[in-house]
MARRO-256105 format. One record per residue (C-alpha): z, y, x. Coordinates in pm, 1 decimal, m for minus. Layout:
REM MARRO-256105
R          Z          Y          X
R          Z          Y          X
...
//
This chain:
REM MARRO-256105
R          Z          Y          X
R    11908.0   m10159.3    m3523.5
R    11631.8   m10367.6    m3671.3
R    11285.7   m10122.8    m3598.7
R    11083.0   m10085.7    m3916.5
R    10710.4   m10202.2    m3973.1
R    10565.2    m9867.3    m3834.6
R    10776.6    m9804.5    m3543.7
R    10720.0   m10190.8    m3465.3
R    10348.8   m10133.3    m3481.5
R    10337.6    m9825.6    m3285.6
R    10535.1   m10031.3    m3034.8
R    10375.0   m10291.6    m2989.0
R    10036.2   m10136.5    m3027.6
R    10082.8    m9876.4    m2769.8
R    10244.8   m10148.0    m2556.7
R     9888.6   m10364.4    m2542.6
R     9694.9   m10056.3    m2480.4
R     9861.7    m9959.7    m2191.8
R     9840.4   m10322.4    m2044.9
R     9497.7   m10390.6    m2127.5
R     9266.7   m10096.3    m2166.4
R     9285.5    m9979.0    m1787.3
R     9213.1   m10285.1    m1683.3
R     8937.6   m10352.9    m1891.0
R     8789.3   m10061.6    m1865.4
R     8767.7   m10067.0    m1506.6
R     8600.9   m10426.2    m1531.9
R     8336.6   m10258.1    m1772.5
R     8279.0    m9989.2    m1511.2
R     8237.4   m10251.4    m1261.7
R     7988.0   m10456.4    m1472.7
R     7791.4   m10131.1    m1593.5
R     7753.3   m10029.2    m1244.2
R     7634.3   m10357.6    m1121.4
R     7374.7   m10413.7    m1428.0
R     7229.6   m10022.1    m1324.9
R     7250.9    m9959.1     m987.4
R     6921.2   m10097.8     m986.1
R     6817.3    m9705.7    m1124.9
R     6959.8    m9530.1     m771.8
R     6862.2    m9774.0     m544.9
R     6516.5    m9745.2     m668.8
R     6515.8    m9403.4     m510.4
R     6445.2    m9592.5     m205.7
R     6368.9    m9928.2     m245.3
R     6078.5    m9832.4     m470.9
R     5935.7    m9657.3     m183.7
R     6043.1    m9924.5       81.6
R     5880.5   m10224.6     m102.8
R     5626.1   m10054.8     m262.5
R     5693.1   m10119.3     m651.7
R     5502.6    m9949.9     m906.5
R     5674.0    m9789.8    m1206.2
R     5584.6   m10104.6    m1395.4
R     5688.0   m10335.0    m1127.7
R     6027.5   m10121.5    m1142.4
R     6034.8   m10139.7    m1491.9
R     6002.3   m10496.1    m1573.8
R     6224.9   m10569.0    m1285.5
R     6482.5   m10350.7    m1442.9
R     6465.8   m10513.2    m1797.3
R     6412.8   m10862.6    m1702.3
R     6833.5   m10860.6    m1656.6
R     6840.1   m10849.7    m2002.5
R     6600.0   m11161.3    m2073.7
R     6851.4   m11391.6    m1904.4
R     7155.6   m11179.6    m2047.9
R     7028.9   m11221.9    m2395.8
R     6914.2   m11595.8    m2340.5
R     7269.6   m11713.5    m2256.4
R     7455.0   m11469.4    m2488.9
R     7572.4   m11683.5    m2779.6
R     7652.1   m12006.9    m2597.8
R     7864.5   m11791.5    m2294.8
R     8056.7   m11631.9    m2594.4
R     8134.9   m11931.1    m2795.9
R     8254.5   m12120.9    m2447.4
R     8504.8   m11846.4    m2411.4
R     8599.1   m11868.2    m2766.6
R     8660.4   m12272.0    m2706.2
R     8806.8   m12186.1    m2358.0
R     8990.0   m11874.1    m2339.2
R     8898.2   m11529.0    m2207.6
R     9072.4   m11554.6    m1933.7
R     8892.2   m11838.5    m1760.5
R     8571.3   m11754.3    m1897.6
R     8583.6   m11335.9    m1787.2
R     8720.2   m11455.4    m1432.4
R     8412.9   m11737.5    m1403.0
R     8145.9   m11433.2    m1538.9
R     8278.4   m11183.1    m1289.2
R     8275.5   m11404.4     m993.7
R     7908.9   m11537.1    m1026.3
R     7766.4   m11195.9    m1127.2
R     7937.6   m11051.4     m802.6
R     7758.2   m11262.7     m603.3
R     7469.5   m11235.8     m749.8
R     7490.1   m10850.0     m740.7
R     7577.9   m10866.2     m359.6
R     7249.9   m11066.1     m325.6
R     7038.3   m10795.8     m453.9
R     7049.0   m10670.7      m88.5
R     6815.2   m10948.2       13.6
R     6549.4   m10878.1     m252.1
R     6189.9   m10850.0      m63.3
R     5935.7   m10867.8     m273.3
R     5856.0   m10818.8     m672.6
R     5899.6   m11219.2     m743.2
R     6228.1   m11207.8     m564.4
R     6314.5   m10879.5     m741.3
R     6284.0   m11019.6    m1108.4
R     6414.8   m11378.7    m1013.7
R     6786.5   m11201.9     m879.8
R     6790.6   m10952.4    m1210.4
R     6720.1   m11236.3    m1434.0
R     6964.8   m11448.7    m1254.2
R     7189.5   m11152.1    m1273.4
R     7188.1   m11150.7    m1643.8
R     7262.7   m11503.1    m1674.3
R     7572.8   m11482.2    m1500.1
R     7699.1   m11120.8    m1672.7
R     7603.3   m11299.9    m2008.8
R     7892.2   m11329.5    m2281.4
R     8112.0   m11067.4    m2063.4
R     8070.0   m10741.1    m2353.6
R     8057.6   m10946.0    m2651.2
R     8348.8   m11152.1    m2486.7
R     8569.0   m10835.8    m2471.1
R     8463.7   m10748.8    m2806.8
R     8627.9   m11060.3    m2976.8
R     8875.8   m11056.7    m2740.8
R     8980.7   m10695.2    m2836.1
R     8961.4   m10786.6    m3227.5
R     9228.1   m11074.0    m3151.8
R     9483.8   m10784.2    m3048.9
R     9395.4   m10480.0    m3249.7
R     9428.6   m10463.1    m3667.5
R     9115.4   m10363.9    m3820.3
R     9211.9    m9960.0    m3899.2
R     9255.7    m9954.5    m3520.0
R     8960.0   m10122.5    m3344.8
R     8717.0    m9866.1    m3359.0
R     8948.3    m9658.5    m3119.0
R     9024.1    m9948.2    m2871.8
R     8676.2   m10058.6    m2832.0
R     8570.6    m9689.9    m2781.5
R     8820.0    m9648.7    m2505.3
R     8734.0    m9953.2    m2374.7
R     8324.3    m9863.1    m2410.7
R     8397.5    m9522.4    m2238.1
R     8319.4    m9736.5    m1921.7
R     7939.0    m9709.0    m1956.5
R     7932.9    m9315.6    m1912.1
R     8238.3    m9310.0    m1699.2
R     8048.3    m9603.3    m1475.3
R     7772.8    m9355.6    m1435.7
R     8019.6    m9042.7    m1386.6
R     8157.9    m9265.2    m1072.0
R     7898.2    m9423.3     m952.5
R     7585.7    m9176.8     m958.8
R     7800.2    m8974.1     m647.4
R     7908.0    m9288.4     m520.1
R     7549.1    m9447.3     m541.1
R     7431.1    m9095.3     m343.1
R     7688.7    m9160.8      m67.6
R     7573.5    m9529.4      m26.9
R     7201.6    m9427.1       26.3
R     7318.3    m9197.1      283.3
R     7415.0    m9498.3      458.8
R     7043.1    m9577.5      527.9
R     6952.7    m9743.5      883.1
R     7344.0    m9830.6      958.0
R     7383.3   m10163.3     1088.1
R     7021.2   m10225.9     1034.7
R     7057.7   m10206.4      679.5
R     6863.9    m9974.0      415.7
R     7046.4    m9739.2      145.7
R     6972.3    m9944.0     m105.5
R     7104.0   m10253.0       41.2
R     7437.9   m10082.8      115.7
R     7482.3    m9965.8     m262.2
R     7385.7   m10340.6     m354.4
R     7670.8   m10513.3     m109.9
R     7959.5   m10228.0     m180.4
R     7910.6   m10241.7     m520.5
R     7895.9   m10596.8     m646.3
R     8188.5   m10717.2     m397.0
R     8464.6   m10564.2     m627.0
R     8340.8   m10799.6     m913.3
R     8432.8   m11083.7     m702.4
R     8795.0   m10947.5     m609.6
R     8843.0   m10884.0     m981.8
R     8719.3   m11198.2    m1156.7
R     9018.1   m11376.2     m958.5
R     9280.7   m11089.8    m1071.5
R     9135.5   m11175.5    m1421.3
R     9222.3   m11572.2    m1379.3
R     9610.4   m11404.8    m1324.4
R     9639.3   m11084.3    m1534.7
R     9481.7   m11173.4    m1867.0
R     9648.4   m11362.3    m2152.9
R     9440.1   m11541.2    m2384.1
R     9620.3   m11402.9    m2670.4
R     9931.6   m11237.4    m2817.9
R    10137.1   m11561.5    m2844.1
R    10088.9   m11594.9    m2450.4
R    10150.9   m11218.6    m2370.1
R    10537.5   m11261.1    m2212.1
R    10510.1   m10935.3    m2169.3
R    10552.4   m10843.2    m2544.9
R    10887.9   m10846.6    m2668.0
R    10937.1   m11179.8    m2881.9
R    10928.9   m10991.6    m3224.7
R    10616.2   m10774.0    m3091.6
R    10464.2   m11095.8    m3003.0
R    10529.9   m11234.0    m3385.4
R    10420.5   m10908.3    m3564.4
R    10139.2   m10910.6    m3363.4
R    10007.8   m11265.2    m3405.7
R    10088.6   m11265.1    m3763.9
R     9915.1   m10933.6    m3886.5
R     9569.7   m11078.7    m3675.4
R     9618.1   m11392.3    m3807.1
R     9640.1   m11246.8    m4188.6
R     9383.7   m11033.9    m4129.4
R     9133.1   m11318.4    m4034.0
R     9272.1   m11531.2    m4325.1
R     9208.2   m11265.2    m4570.1
R     8831.8   m11173.4    m4413.1
R     8786.8   m11566.2    m4471.8
R     8866.6   m11554.1    m4789.0
R     8658.2   m11291.4    m4889.0
R     8357.0   m11368.0    m4702.4
R     8386.8   m11754.0    m4628.5
R     8096.8   m11681.4    m4340.5
R     8118.1   m11977.1    m4110.8
R     7940.4   m11993.4    m3730.7
R     7599.2   m12133.4    m3883.3
R     7612.3   m11866.2    m4172.9
R     7725.6   m11618.0    m3953.3
R     7388.4   m11635.0    m3724.8
R     7183.2   m11635.7    m4024.3
R     7386.1   m11340.8    m4209.6
R     7143.8   m11081.3    m4272.9
R     7416.9   m10818.1    m4216.7
R     7460.0   m10957.7    m3878.8
R     7065.0   m10968.3    m3835.4
R     7067.0   m10566.0    m3949.0
R     7339.8   m10485.7    m3673.4
R     7136.3   m10679.1    m3457.3
R     6809.4   m10435.0    m3489.0
R     7076.3   m10145.9    m3475.7
R     7166.6   m10258.5    m3166.4
R     6824.0   m10389.1    m3033.5
R     6717.7    m9976.4    m3072.0
R     7021.2    m9794.9    m2924.0
R     7021.8   m10026.3    m2614.5
R     6632.5    m9952.1    m2592.5
R     6764.2    m9583.7    m2578.5
R     7041.7    m9633.9    m2367.4
R     6872.0    m9832.2    m2108.0
R     6564.4    m9634.6    m2107.3
R     6745.7    m9344.2    m2006.0
R     7030.8    m9497.9    m1763.5
R     6785.0    m9720.3    m1557.6
R     6516.1    m9416.7    m1550.0
R     6755.3    m9079.9    m1561.9
R     6782.0    m9083.6    m1153.5
R     6386.0    m9059.2    m1131.4
R     6364.8    m8831.3    m1447.2
R     6609.2    m8581.2    m1248.9
R     6441.1    m8609.8     m911.7
R     6123.7    m8536.8    m1135.1
R     6258.2    m8213.9    m1245.8
R     6420.4    m8124.0     m963.9
R     6327.3    m8254.4     m626.0
R     6698.3    m8274.8     m539.1
R     6808.4    m8519.7     m275.4
R     6925.2    m8817.1     m323.1
R     7327.1    m8738.6     m331.8
R     7252.3    m8456.5     m548.9
R     7037.0    m8668.5     m785.0
R     7341.7    m8880.3     m767.5
R     7562.0    m8627.6     m859.4
R     7365.7    m8423.8    m1140.9
R     7316.6    m8785.4    m1332.0
R     7683.9    m8776.2    m1383.4
R     7644.5    m8494.7    m1624.7
R     7481.8    m8644.4    m1972.7
R     7768.2    m8940.5    m1935.1
R     8077.3    m8700.4    m1939.1
R     7946.5    m8521.9    m2230.3
R     7899.0    m8942.1    m2386.7
R     8261.2    m8998.0    m2260.3
R     8411.9    m8671.4    m2454.2
R     8184.4    m8802.7    m2761.0
R     8275.0    m9144.0    m2770.7
R     8637.6    m9112.1    m2755.4
R     8630.3    m8806.6    m3031.0
R     8387.3    m9020.6    m3225.3
R     8587.8    m9310.1    m3208.1
R     8908.4    m9151.3    m3332.5
R     8801.9    m8950.6    m3577.7
R     8626.6    m9255.7    m3750.9
R     8936.2    m9481.1    m3721.6
R     9128.1    m9150.4    m3867.2
R     8893.5    m9115.1    m4153.6
R     8820.2    m9485.6    m4212.9
R     8462.2    m9409.3    m4242.6
R     8206.6    m9609.9    m4013.4
R     7874.7    m9565.3    m4127.6
R     7832.6    m9205.6    m4090.8
R     7979.3    m9219.2    m3711.2
R     7721.7    m9462.2    m3606.9
R     7397.6    m9275.4    m3818.0
R     7451.8    m8931.0    m3729.8
R     7503.3    m8984.7    m3361.6
R     7141.1    m9188.9    m3372.4
R     6980.9    m8881.5    m3535.5
R     7152.8    m8644.0    m3239.4
R     7022.5    m8911.2    m2979.6
R     6673.9    m8904.6    m3153.1
R     6681.1    m8508.7    m3123.7
R     6797.0    m8496.9    m2730.3
R     6504.5    m8744.5    m2666.6
R     6275.4    m8531.9    m2827.1
R     6372.5    m8235.2    m2650.9
R     6359.1    m8397.9    m2274.4
R     6029.7    m8516.1    m2312.4
R     5911.8    m8188.7    m2324.8
R     6153.3    m8007.3    m2057.6
R     6020.6    m7940.3    m1758.4
R     6301.4    m7776.1    m1577.1
R     6631.4    m7903.0    m1442.0
R     6887.0    m7682.0    m1680.2
R     6729.9    m7748.9    m2010.7
R     6626.7    m8079.4    m1905.8
R     6959.0    m8150.6    m1847.9
R     7135.1    m8033.5    m2148.1
R     6840.3    m8258.8    m2376.2
R     6960.5    m8567.6    m2170.0
R     7316.2    m8487.4    m2244.6
R     7265.8    m8420.9    m2644.0
R     7070.8    m8760.7    m2597.3
R     7336.4    m8952.6    m2422.6
R     7643.4    m8825.5    m2593.9
R     7440.9    m8939.0    m2944.5
R     7333.9    m9273.4    m2832.4
R     7649.2    m9390.7    m2673.5
R     7904.9    m9228.8    m2918.5
R     7870.1    m9452.5    m3201.6
R     7951.3    m9729.3    m3016.6
R     8317.8    m9754.5    m3100.8
R     8233.1    m9715.6    m3499.2
R     7962.0   m10004.1    m3440.8
R     8190.2   m10273.0    m3295.4
R     8482.7   m10227.9    m3510.0
R     8215.7   m10354.7    m3811.0
R     8142.9   m10731.1    m3713.1
R     8530.8   m10803.0    m3712.9
R     8544.7   m10697.6    m4109.8
R     8377.9   m10998.5    m4250.4
R     8325.1   m11258.9    m3956.2
R     8655.5   m11429.6    m3798.3
R     8706.8   m11697.5    m3543.1
R     8382.9   m11869.7    m3380.1
R     8197.1   m11675.0    m3609.4
R     8295.0   m11343.3    m3506.9
R     8229.8   m11463.4    m3151.8
R     7856.3   m11636.5    m3250.1
R     7818.3   m11304.0    m3474.6
R     7909.7   m11038.8    m3203.3
R     7706.9   m11245.6    m2941.4
R     7406.5   m11237.4    m3118.2
R     7400.1   m10913.9    m3250.0
R     7475.8   m10784.8    m2852.9
R     7178.6   m11064.1    m2779.0
R     6928.2   m10860.1    m2950.1
R     7079.8   m10573.1    m2843.3
R     6989.9   m10661.9    m2494.9
R     6647.0   m10733.3    m2566.1
R     6630.0   m10339.8    m2585.1
R     6758.1   m10364.5    m2233.0
R     6436.7   m10461.2    m2168.6
R     6221.4   m10309.5    m2377.7
R     6328.1    m9975.5    m2324.2
R     6318.0    m9963.1    m1969.2
R     6002.3   m10139.2    m1924.4
R     5812.1    m9939.7    m2212.3
R     5915.4    m9581.9    m2033.8
R     5777.1    m9778.5    m1674.9
R     5475.0    m9892.1    m1832.5
R     5411.1    m9524.1    m2007.3
R     5483.6    m9340.9    m1675.4
R     5181.5    m9562.6    m1498.8
R     4954.4    m9528.5    m1775.5
R     5022.6    m9138.9    m1825.2
R     5188.9    m8988.7    m1488.7
R     5499.2    m8849.1    m1722.1
R     5784.8    m8950.6    m1874.8
R     5673.3    m8755.6    m2193.2
R     5542.7    m9072.1    m2395.9
R     5870.9    m9303.6    m2270.6
R     6106.2    m9057.1    m2388.1
R     5923.6    m9004.5    m2714.4
R     5917.5    m9419.5    m2797.0
R     6279.0    m9405.8    m2732.7
R     6332.6    m9075.3    m2969.7
R     6151.3    m9290.5    m3219.9
R     6383.0    m9569.2    m3181.9
R     6693.3    m9422.2    m3223.5
R     6558.8    m9243.8    m3547.0
R     6480.5    m9557.6    m3713.7
R     6823.5    m9696.9    m3595.4
R     6975.4    m9404.4    m3807.7
R     6784.8    m9469.8    m4094.7
R     6872.1    m9869.0    m4085.4
R     7248.0    m9766.3    m4033.1
R     7276.8    m9570.1    m4362.9
R     7112.5    m9876.5    m4526.0
R     7448.0   m10075.0    m4420.6
R     7582.6    m9877.8    m4757.1
R     7458.5   m10133.3    m4953.3
R     7475.1   m10428.3    m4724.5
R     7707.3   m10720.9    m4936.2
R     7951.0   m10764.1    m4634.8
R     8026.8   m10391.6    m4571.8
R     7928.1   m10260.5    m4926.5
R     8306.7   m10371.8    m5044.8
R     8511.3   m10218.2    m4774.4
R     8722.0    m9924.3    m4881.1
R     8698.4    m9582.3    m4711.5
R     8993.1    m9636.4    m4560.5
R     9099.3    m9981.6    m4402.2
R     9435.6   m10087.3    m4525.9
R     9668.7   m10301.1    m4324.5
R     9623.5   m10640.7    m4428.7
R    10017.5   m10700.3    m4463.1
R    10269.4   m10469.9    m4601.5
//
């Protein structure tokens, strides 16, 4: 019996999801740990090496300068040589540099290694977003991206307690706890980089684990959508890099990333200041906001796909994050402080699935790779500005209050900017519900 189109679609997408998403999620958890575990290392490292809040904030954030500089060229290379080769290269090199963080001895070596780690990891996230756009039809993409990007909160949920345990190895074999942290959390990236080479196909046409009719349907569906987008908008690579909607998306992501990394890279020290708990207790408690964020990301992504609505599913969470950051700025005890930080994390991270489904709606091929990379490049600069600004304000005032209010203001601005996308030329003509590109 020949399966109906609907049955073929469901079976194909289910097989793609089970094959790709858990593995890509694992890769992203490892990536996120290696870029933010410095927040937990700082509980010991700052005192051991005499780093001030400003020195730490600059070193934590300079990762994103290296990341931003290499983001677009890295993603364009990925589109040319294939995801399997390039993602494997990215992971092995960042794993080596993540391990090398254990050799930091001064502010200069801290800055250099964090910068190089950003260079090595550049292209990973936009590469995966671009990769998923070649596997999922448009109306199912927000859910797929949300399932992948719950790696952000899950990395903290898993990484917080693990970091607390590793910091407890302080003195073992002559290494400090923070050195063990960098060593044992950097090594998995090297191993997984080798696995990527053997496991990931570049696209549906190379997916021999799909049945022939499934490969043909999925390849045809994605190709038809890309041709339709190209015919509708005619956006090439150069136009994508100059497109006003791409830059508006980039500015929104900049504000969101200021909030995300401003929270993630400082939350262990914020919790320590509120509670005075041990490193292990801080690691466990730091997971709480991100458990909420993981649930929020999945629920918001599914509802966005169900309704076909994207703009409000980005703007409303940004408003919620602004409220959470504002409340957290004035909390002086652990329980209300953690509630406020959880609200901020849910709002800031909850919009990621709907947000990253938008570029593929008007960009295709190399334009999609370049446009997504540009958006993430500008967003990555927020990863520098957010943590560094919080550190500077902390040194100047002795408190996290001003820094958290700054993050709240940026999230409020991003929410307003998102609502302006309703009139963006590239998105204004989108239907309320995305219709299949082929019947």
